N, C-alpha and C positions, 0 to 999 in steps of 0.2 A: 468454952471461950473461947480459948486460945484458936483452938480448928477453926472457929466461924470467922475470925479475925483474919486467919490466912488463909479461908480459901474465897474472903472476901476480896483481899489483897490480891490473890492470882486472880481472880474471875476478871475484877477492875484491869489490870495491867493486861491482861488477852484482847482488851478492846481496844486499848491503846496500838497495840502490832498491827502492824502494816497486813493487809491481804492480801497476798498471790493473784488470788483468782479473780476478785474483783480489779486486781490493778490490770492484770492483764486482759481484759475486756476491752480495754482500746486498744492493745495491739493484735486482738483477733480479726480485726477488718483486714490486715493485710497481710497476718500470718496462720489465719487459720485458728478454729476453735480449739485446736489439738496441737498449733503449730505445726502443723502439717504441709503449710503452703509455700512455697519461695514467693517472698513480699514483692508483691510489682515483678513478677517474674526474677527477681535479682537477686535477692538475699539464699542465703543457703537455707534448710528447714531446720527450725528452732527446737521441734518439739524432742525431749528427751535430753537437750545440750547441757554438757557438766555447767552446773551453777557457776563456778569458779571462771569455767570462760564467760559466762553470761554478765557478770558481774564489771567483771573487764572490759567487756564490750560496752555496754551499757554505760560504764563510769568513762570510756573515753569519745562515746558520743556525745556524752554531758559536757565536755568538757570541750569539747571542738576540738579535738587532736585527732577524731578518728571520720574518717571517710568511705568506707567500706563499699563498693558497688555503685558511685556516686551518691550514697544515700544519708551522707555526713549530717546536711543540713535540717533535714524532715526528722530523722532519728533524734537530732537535739533537739528540737521542738516538742518531742513526744517524751523526752526523759530529763526536760528541763526542769520539771516540778517534783520529779520524784527525791526521794529523800535518800539517805545510804541506806537505810533503811527497809524501804520503798523498793531500790533497788536489789535488794538480797534478796525479801520477798519473794518477788518476781521471777527473779532468777531459780529460785528452790522452784515455785510453781512450773515454770520453764521444764525444769531438770524429770521433773513429776510428768510429764505428757508423755505419753505413748500413743 
């Protein structure tokens, strides 16, 4: 019985976790499916980028304190609705892109 309860709790908690691949879908239009494009011909290639760096950048865009390549307002709109958990999940997904 304990194993069933633990398995059920674990399965339920994973459903609530952010899905980096699903979150990245809205990024792929500019950055490419594998993060291989310079978004709008301006950004760095993000595929495989260190997750901690991506988290820092996305939080800066969200706070409105970052404006790399003049993309601050656009990126702020893209990350405005993302939670810290969402940002971490998408950053980890991006880090795994090759």
